[in-house]
ROVO-572876 format. One record per residue (C-alpha): residue in one letter; residue number from 1; x negated, y negated, z negated. Coordinates in pm, whole numbers, plus 50000, padded with zeros to 5 digits. Layout:
<recs>
resn | resi | u | v | w
a | NUM | X | Y | Z;
...
</recs>
This chain:
<recs>
resn | resi | u | v | w
m | 1 | 52424 | 48168 | 49237;
p | 2 | 52433 | 48525 | 49380;
t | 3 | 52766 | 48705 | 49385;
p | 4 | 52775 | 48957 | 49097;
v | 5 | 52786 | 49326 | 49179;
d | 6 | 53088 | 49465 | 48998;
d | 7 | 53418 | 49636 | 49069;
a | 8 | 53572 | 49309 | 49186;
h | 9 | 53286 | 49228 | 49421;
i | 10 | 53180 | 49540 | 49606;
p | 11 | 52921 | 49454 | 49870;
d | 12 | 52860 | 49643 | 50191;
f | 13 | 52520 | 49809 | 50154;
r | 14 | 52516 | 49969 | 50497;
p | 15 | 52292 | 49699 | 50651;
l | 16 | 52047 | 49733 | 50361;
i | 17 | 52042 | 50112 | 50390;
g | 18 | 51986 | 50093 | 50764;
a | 19 | 51712 | 49834 | 50725;
s | 20 | 51540 | 50039 | 50455;
r | 21 | 51544 | 50353 | 50666;
a | 22 | 51417 | 50174 | 50975;
i | 23 | 51144 | 49986 | 50789;
g | 24 | 51014 | 50296 | 50615;
a | 25 | 51004 | 50501 | 50935;
h | 26 | 50839 | 50216 | 51126;
l | 27 | 50562 | 50165 | 50873;
k | 28 | 50488 | 50537 | 50848;
k | 29 | 50442 | 50555 | 51226;
g | 30 | 50192 | 50272 | 51209;
a | 31 | 49999 | 50428 | 50922;
v | 32 | 49966 | 50761 | 51101;
v | 33 | 49860 | 50597 | 51429;
i | 34 | 49589 | 50391 | 51256;
y | 35 | 49461 | 50703 | 51078;
e | 36 | 49457 | 50900 | 51406;
s | 37 | 49269 | 50621 | 51582;
t | 38 | 48999 | 50586 | 51316;
v | 39 | 48905 | 50926 | 51176;
y | 40 | 48730 | 51226 | 51326;
p | 41 | 48980 | 51398 | 51562;
g | 42 | 48965 | 51719 | 51359;
a | 43 | 49125 | 51558 | 51054;
t | 44 | 49450 | 51423 | 51197;
e | 45 | 49686 | 51690 | 51067;
e | 46 | 49546 | 51626 | 50720;
i | 47 | 49736 | 51295 | 50719;
c | 48 | 50044 | 51398 | 50919;
i | 49 | 50149 | 51680 | 50686;
p | 50 | 50103 | 51480 | 50364;
e | 51 | 50297 | 51190 | 50520;
l | 52 | 50582 | 51428 | 50601;
e | 53 | 50567 | 51563 | 50247;
k | 54 | 50572 | 51217 | 50093;
t | 55 | 50861 | 51085 | 50299;
s | 56 | 51088 | 51389 | 50308;
g | 57 | 51080 | 51648 | 50033;
l | 58 | 50849 | 51656 | 49734;
k | 59 | 50791 | 51281 | 49715;
w | 60 | 51163 | 51204 | 49709;
k | 61 | 51229 | 51468 | 49441;
r | 62 | 50952 | 51340 | 49213;
d | 63 | 51068 | 50981 | 49240;
f | 64 | 51438 | 51075 | 49211;
f | 65 | 51400 | 51289 | 48899;
v | 66 | 51103 | 51120 | 48726;
g | 67 | 50952 | 50804 | 48874;
y | 68 | 51260 | 50584 | 48910;
s | 69 | 51368 | 50667 | 48557;
i | 70 | 51029 | 50555 | 48424;
s | 71 | 51043 | 50228 | 48618;
y | 72 | 51404 | 50125 | 48570;
g | 73 | 51552 | 50354 | 48305;
v | 74 | 51812 | 50483 | 48551;
s | 75 | 51879 | 50856 | 48534;
f | 76 | 52028 | 51039 | 48831;
f | 77 | 52133 | 51339 | 48622;
g | 78 | 52476 | 51189 | 48555;
s | 79 | 52796 | 51258 | 48743;
a | 80 | 52856 | 51146 | 49100;
t | 81 | 53126 | 50914 | 48965;
a | 82 | 52870 | 50728 | 48756;
l | 83 | 52617 | 50718 | 49040;
t | 84 | 52864 | 50560 | 49283;
q | 85 | 52970 | 50273 | 49059;
s | 86 | 52927 | 49932 | 49227;
s | 87 | 52913 | 50110 | 49563;
g | 88 | 52612 | 50309 | 49445;
y | 89 | 52388 | 50005 | 49414;
d | 90 | 52131 | 50193 | 49204;
l | 91 | 52108 | 50461 | 49473;
v | 92 | 52054 | 50202 | 49745;
k | 93 | 51789 | 50026 | 49537;
f | 94 | 51619 | 50361 | 49476;
f | 95 | 51622 | 50435 | 49849;
f | 96 | 51459 | 50103 | 49932;
l | 97 | 51196 | 50112 | 49657;
l | 98 | 51111 | 50470 | 49750;
t | 99 | 50943 | 50339 | 50063;
f | 100 | 50720 | 50119 | 49845;
a | 101 | 50620 | 50414 | 49627;
a | 102 | 50542 | 50625 | 49933;
a | 103 | 50291 | 50363 | 50048;
i | 104 | 50059 | 50430 | 49754;
p | 105 | 49939 | 50782 | 49849;
a | 106 | 49932 | 50676 | 50214;
i | 107 | 49684 | 50403 | 50121;
v | 108 | 49473 | 50648 | 49918;
s | 109 | 49460 | 50906 | 50196;
g | 110 | 49302 | 50651 | 50430;
g | 111 | 49003 | 50613 | 50200;
i | 112 | 48939 | 50983 | 50134;
a | 113 | 48982 | 51104 | 50491;
e | 114 | 48781 | 51390 | 50643;
r | 115 | 48657 | 51552 | 50322;
a | 116 | 48943 | 51578 | 50070;
r | 117 | 49120 | 51908 | 50001;
f | 118 | 49488 | 51926 | 50087;
w | 119 | 49658 | 52077 | 49781;
p | 120 | 49467 | 51871 | 49522;
q | 121 | 49576 | 51561 | 49713;
v | 122 | 49938 | 51681 | 49699;
a | 123 | 49898 | 51721 | 49322;
a | 124 | 49743 | 51375 | 49296;
t | 125 | 50035 | 51233 | 49493;
a | 126 | 50279 | 51386 | 49244;
l | 127 | 50098 | 51228 | 48949;
i | 128 | 50056 | 50890 | 49116;
v | 129 | 50411 | 50839 | 49240;
g | 130 | 50574 | 51022 | 48950;
l | 131 | 50384 | 50863 | 48661;
l | 132 | 50112 | 50607 | 48733;
y | 133 | 50283 | 50386 | 48989;
p | 134 | 50625 | 50378 | 48814;
f | 135 | 50451 | 50282 | 48489;
f | 136 | 50315 | 49958 | 48633;
e | 137 | 50609 | 49899 | 48867;
g | 138 | 50843 | 49903 | 48568;
m | 139 | 50623 | 49658 | 48378;
v | 140 | 50637 | 49403 | 48660;
w | 141 | 50974 | 49450 | 48830;
n | 142 | 51177 | 49562 | 48529;
g | 143 | 50997 | 49394 | 48237;
n | 144 | 50916 | 49723 | 48062;
f | 145 | 50710 | 49716 | 47740;
g | 146 | 50782 | 49344 | 47705;
f | 147 | 50516 | 49268 | 47967;
q | 148 | 50700 | 48988 | 48147;
a | 149 | 50840 | 48842 | 47825;
w | 150 | 50487 | 48822 | 47683;
m | 151 | 50353 | 48661 | 48001;
e | 152 | 50628 | 48399 | 47994;
a | 153 | 50570 | 48327 | 47626;
q | 154 | 50195 | 48289 | 47675;
f | 155 | 50177 | 48107 | 48009;
g | 156 | 50521 | 47958 | 48068;
h | 157 | 50621 | 48184 | 48356;
p | 158 | 50636 | 48561 | 48415;
f | 159 | 50406 | 48738 | 48659;
h | 160 | 50545 | 48698 | 49012;
d | 161 | 50502 | 48964 | 49279;
f | 162 | 50784 | 48933 | 49530;
a | 163 | 50693 | 49214 | 49772;
g | 164 | 50404 | 49402 | 49616;
s | 165 | 50062 | 49247 | 49673;
i | 166 | 49966 | 49384 | 49332;
v | 167 | 50233 | 49642 | 49251;
v | 168 | 50191 | 49828 | 49582;
h | 169 | 49876 | 49723 | 49767;
a | 170 | 49628 | 49643 | 49492;
v | 171 | 49739 | 49946 | 49293;
g | 172 | 49698 | 50173 | 49595;
g | 173 | 49363 | 50023 | 49691;
w | 174 | 49209 | 50047 | 49344;
i | 175 | 49332 | 50405 | 49297;
a | 176 | 49170 | 50480 | 49633;
l | 177 | 48839 | 50333 | 49516;
a | 178 | 48833 | 50573 | 49222;
a | 179 | 48910 | 50867 | 49450;
v | 180 | 48643 | 50766 | 49703;
l | 181 | 48375 | 50729 | 49435;
l | 182 | 48456 | 51069 | 49284;
l | 183 | 48460 | 51239 | 49625;
g | 184 | 48138 | 51091 | 49755;
a | 185 | 48055 | 51006 | 50115;
r | 186 | 48122 | 51224 | 50417;
r | 187 | 47835 | 51458 | 50495;
g | 188 | 47586 | 51294 | 50725;
r | 189 | 47729 | 50946 | 50677;
y | 190 | 47425 | 50821 | 50482;
s | 191 | 47074 | 50965 | 50502;
r | 192 | 46825 | 50984 | 50217;
d | 193 | 46602 | 50724 | 50380;
g | 194 | 46885 | 50471 | 50372;
g | 195 | 47001 | 50518 | 50729;
i | 196 | 47368 | 50499 | 50826;
s | 197 | 47534 | 50728 | 51079;
a | 198 | 47791 | 50534 | 51281;
h | 199 | 48145 | 50675 | 51286;
p | 200 | 48325 | 50461 | 51546;
p | 201 | 48705 | 50468 | 51581;
s | 202 | 48822 | 50759 | 51793;
s | 203 | 49074 | 50543 | 51983;
i | 204 | 49078 | 50164 | 51995;
p | 205 | 49417 | 50153 | 52176;
f | 206 | 49573 | 50367 | 51902;
l | 207 | 49412 | 50144 | 51639;
a | 208 | 49575 | 49840 | 51800;
l | 209 | 49909 | 50018 | 51836;
g | 210 | 49913 | 50132 | 51474;
a | 211 | 49820 | 49789 | 51342;
w | 212 | 50096 | 49615 | 51533;
i | 213 | 50357 | 49877 | 51448;
l | 214 | 50275 | 49810 | 51083;
t | 215 | 50287 | 49435 | 51142;
v | 216 | 50639 | 49446 | 51286;
g | 217 | 50768 | 49670 | 51006;
w | 218 | 50609 | 49445 | 50746;
f | 219 | 50854 | 49165 | 50819;
g | 220 | 51141 | 49388 | 50714;
f | 221 | 50952 | 49501 | 50405;
n | 222 | 50888 | 49146 | 50289;
v | 223 | 51222 | 48990 | 50381;
m | 224 | 51432 | 49271 | 50234;
s | 225 | 51239 | 49258 | 49907;
a | 226 | 51513 | 49015 | 49803;
q | 227 | 51716 | 49340 | 49757;
k | 228 | 52044 | 49154 | 49820;
l | 229 | 52159 | 49028 | 50158;
e | 230 | 52260 | 48691 | 50014;
g | 231 | 51908 | 48656 | 49875;
v | 232 | 51735 | 48688 | 50213;
n | 233 | 51539 | 48371 | 50295;
g | 234 | 51381 | 48267 | 50622;
l | 235 | 51086 | 48123 | 50430;
v | 236 | 50965 | 48478 | 50362;
a | 237 | 50964 | 48562 | 50733;
v | 238 | 50783 | 48243 | 50833;
n | 239 | 50526 | 48280 | 50556;
s | 240 | 50463 | 48640 | 50661;
l | 241 | 50406 | 48518 | 51016;
m | 242 | 50169 | 48242 | 50907;
a | 243 | 49967 | 48475 | 50686;
m | 244 | 49945 | 48725 | 50970;
v | 245 | 49813 | 48453 | 51202;
g | 246 | 49562 | 48333 | 50944;
g | 247 | 49435 | 48685 | 50879;
t | 248 | 49403 | 48760 | 51250;
l | 249 | 49208 | 48444 | 51333;
a | 250 | 48976 | 48474 | 51034;
a | 251 | 48899 | 48840 | 51106;
l | 252 | 48846 | 48761 | 51474;
i | 253 | 48591 | 48492 | 51391;
a | 254 | 48422 | 48658 | 51093;
g | 255 | 48418 | 48997 | 51266;
r | 256 | 48268 | 48850 | 51583;
n | 257 | 48542 | 48987 | 51806;
d | 258 | 48507 | 49343 | 51676;
p | 259 | 48841 | 49515 | 51754;
g | 260 | 48838 | 49713 | 51431;
f | 261 | 48823 | 49394 | 51227;
t | 262 | 49054 | 49200 | 51457;
h | 263 | 49338 | 49450 | 51436;
n | 264 | 49305 | 49482 | 51059;
g | 265 | 49309 | 49104 | 51017;
p | 266 | 49688 | 49067 | 51039;
l | 267 | 49730 | 49348 | 50788;
a | 268 | 49494 | 49174 | 50545;
g | 269 | 49697 | 48855 | 50573;
l | 270 | 50026 | 49036 | 50523;
v | 271 | 49894 | 49226 | 50221;
a | 272 | 49790 | 48900 | 50058;
v | 273 | 50110 | 48706 | 50121;
c | 274 | 50346 | 48969 | 49979;
a | 275 | 50329 | 48834 | 49623;
g | 276 | 50411 | 48472 | 49699;
s | 277 | 50589 | 48486 | 50034;
d | 278 | 50909 | 48354 | 49875;
l | 279 | 50733 | 48061 | 49703;
m | 280 | 50455 | 47927 | 49925;
h | 281 | 50467 | 47652 | 50182;
p | 282 | 50386 | 47799 | 50527;
l | 283 | 50052 | 47616 | 50531;
g | 284 | 49966 | 47777 | 50199;
a | 285 | 50056 | 48115 | 50347;
l | 286 | 49828 | 48042 | 50644;
v | 287 | 49535 | 47971 | 50413;
t | 288 | 49614 | 48277 | 50199;
g | 289 | 49609 | 48498 | 50508;
a | 290 | 49291 | 48341 | 50644;
v | 291 | 49104 | 48397 | 50318;
a | 292 | 49224 | 48758 | 50316;
g | 293 | 49109 | 48817 | 50675;
g | 294 | 48761 | 48686 | 50600;
l | 295 | 48748 | 48872 | 50269;
f | 296 | 48830 | 49201 | 50441;
v | 297 | 48554 | 49166 | 50701;
w | 298 | 48293 | 49062 | 50446;
m | 299 | 48375 | 49325 | 50187;
f | 300 | 48423 | 49609 | 50436;
t | 301 | 48075 | 49542 | 50574;
l | 302 | 47927 | 49509 | 50226;
t | 303 | 48082 | 49828 | 50088;
q | 304 | 47993 | 50040 | 50390;
n | 305 | 47643 | 49912 | 50463;
r | 306 | 47503 | 49779 | 50136;
w | 307 | 47684 | 49970 | 49862;
k | 308 | 47719 | 50297 | 50061;
i | 309 | 48084 | 50345 | 49962;
d | 310 | 48235 | 50564 | 50232;
d | 311 | 48589 | 50425 | 50237;
v | 312 | 48690 | 50550 | 50581;
l | 313 | 48969 | 50305 | 50668;
g | 314 | 48848 | 50032 | 50434;
v | 315 | 49156 | 50060 | 50214;
w | 316 | 48986 | 49914 | 49907;
p | 317 | 48888 | 49588 | 50080;
l | 318 | 49214 | 49575 | 50276;
h | 319 | 49466 | 49668 | 50009;
g | 320 | 49276 | 49654 | 49681;
l | 321 | 49088 | 49326 | 49723;
c | 322 | 49325 | 49143 | 49958;
g | 323 | 49616 | 49249 | 49739;
t | 324 | 49438 | 49118 | 49429;
w | 325 | 49366 | 48792 | 49608;
g | 326 | 49734 | 48769 | 49706;
g | 327 | 49849 | 48805 | 49347;
i | 328 | 49619 | 48522 | 49240;
a | 329 | 49700 | 48310 | 49548;
a | 330 | 50069 | 48309 | 49454;
g | 331 | 49969 | 48117 | 49142;
i | 332 | 49780 | 47863 | 49353;
f | 333 | 49986 | 47798 | 49666;
g | 334 | 50317 | 47875 | 49499;
t | 335 | 50287 | 47569 | 49275;
q | 336 | 50475 | 47250 | 49357;
a | 337 | 50148 | 47057 | 49356;
l | 338 | 50044 | 47245 | 49671;
g | 339 | 50382 | 47240 | 49841;
g | 340 | 50531 | 47557 | 49693;
l | 341 | 50860 | 47606 | 49515;
g | 342 | 50704 | 47630 | 49170;
n | 343 | 50821 | 47842 | 48877;
v | 344 | 50487 | 48021 | 48880;
s | 345 | 50176 | 47998 | 48663;
f | 346 | 49818 | 48050 | 48774;
m | 347 | 49727 | 48217 | 48446;
s | 348 | 50023 | 48454 | 48467;
q | 349 | 49916 | 48552 | 48816;
l | 350 | 49553 | 48598 | 48714;
v | 351 | 49630 | 48807 | 48406;
g | 352 | 49898 | 49012 | 48584;
s | 353 | 49664 | 49083 | 48875;
i | 354 | 49384 | 49194 | 48643;
a | 355 | 49628 | 49417 | 48454;
g | 356 | 49730 | 49588 | 48778;
v | 357 | 49368 | 49641 | 48880;
l | 358 | 49271 | 49792 | 48545;
i | 359 | 49573 | 50024 | 48525;
a | 360 | 49519 | 50146 | 48881;
l | 361 | 49143 | 50195 | 48851;
v | 362 | 49155 | 50372 | 48515;
g | 363 | 49455 | 50579 | 48619;
g | 364 | 49286 | 50675 | 48945;
f | 365 | 48972 | 50791 | 48768;
i | 366 | 49178 | 50994 | 48520;
i | 367 | 49392 | 51167 | 48785;
y | 368 | 49116 | 51244 | 49035;
g | 369 | 48863 | 51313 | 48761;
l | 370 | 49088 | 51577 | 48604;
l | 371 | 49162 | 51736 | 48942;
k | 372 | 48793 | 51738 | 49030;
a | 373 | 48705 | 51908 | 48701;
l | 374 | 48990 | 52161 | 48712;
i | 375 | 49031 | 52265 | 49076;
g | 376 | 48795 | 52054 | 49287;
i | 377 | 48898 | 51787 | 49532;
r | 378 | 48648 | 51821 | 49817;
l | 379 | 48630 | 52054 | 50116;
d | 380 | 48332 | 52288 | 50122;
p | 381 | 48055 | 52202 | 50374;
e | 382 | 48174 | 52454 | 50633;
q | 383 | 48533 | 52330 | 50621;
e | 384 | 48421 | 51969 | 50639;
h | 385 | 48209 | 52045 | 50945;
e | 386 | 48493 | 52232 | 51114;
g | 387 | 48746 | 51963 | 51028;
a | 388 | 49045 | 51991 | 50798;
d | 389 | 49289 | 52045 | 51085;
l | 390 | 49138 | 52379 | 51182;
a | 391 | 48997 | 52476 | 50842;
i | 392 | 49316 | 52416 | 50643;
h | 393 | 49607 | 52396 | 50887;
r | 394 | 49470 | 52627 | 51159;
i | 395 | 49566 | 52393 | 51442;
s | 396 | 49421 | 52090 | 51614;
a | 397 | 49621 | 51770 | 51645;
s | 398 | 49461 | 51708 | 51985;
p | 399 | 49424 | 52044 | 52164;
e | 400 | 49328 | 51870 | 52488;
r | 401 | 49002 | 51771 | 52318;
e | 402 | 48910 | 52129 | 52239;
t | 403 | 48665 | 52301 | 52473;
l | 404 | 48693 | 52659 | 52347;
w | 405 | 48986 | 52792 | 52548;
</recs>
């Protein structure tokens, strides 16, 4: 049984704080590098500045004053004496979970790249991380609104999402789908006669670097989701590794050695295993990751080529669909019948996953729909042609590529 956190048992949170800080910084580097490697070179600053905003100033303030209170009912308006009780455990928990919340707008920005306006996206970020995300996060990880109690009463077990397949990834991916549909495709991406204009990655080496930076940071994200050092379990690390391997191999085969698919394969596997990484047998994690890798390749191709959904980085297939699969997979491979630790219900996982999808999709349409109606969310044609870096920020992220000197 874990040691209680009280005045008689004051744990040392310095390792957790250091791990949280390192993990968050590591994952942000990977996200920016993948974005830089994939989008049109003139749109790089459009991700770098929002990422700085999310991880430094405005994002922290919104979550500190609003979002965390919605999720966990903890107010930071009290005295410093109250905040530092139990060695400031609530502050440390806030610091760690902040990195999860910051992932949501980062996921969204990958789908709407190259044509979204800057300030409306900042406003959307405020609404997402201050209201929408904490609403569902609190339902799952704090039992708000009786959600988990109802699930347990109906299906025998509460909804289980250890590291955020649904709470973080599926929510971010389905919000992104709403934003992408409301924005429309990039100009010139699809022609009226049904033709498709290829937009290849701008740097395959950067794509590989970003993917593997994310992969390394992911192990810290998953393992430290125990939120207490005595709760850390090597099973989570091994399952993360196995899912990564499964996703990589499946994407390599299904994607026919395409580097874009291959380097996203491990991310697909890691997204899917987050929910049940503390329950599954490693072989179950391998299968979960493999299904996710194949699912990403198939659905990315289908959305881009058949459905004409211009999701630039494929964040809906990668995070939205693979995350949804991961939530359901925890109810399959987490059961004792398939080698897992048990204490999980397939129906709880199915219903909880669907709830996350619906809340994210409806919330995304409401937020981006209101912003589109009130202030507009898309760059004008001239700005889109010039690129957001020069049109909005008046500087290029890669001046060596510019010819007009």
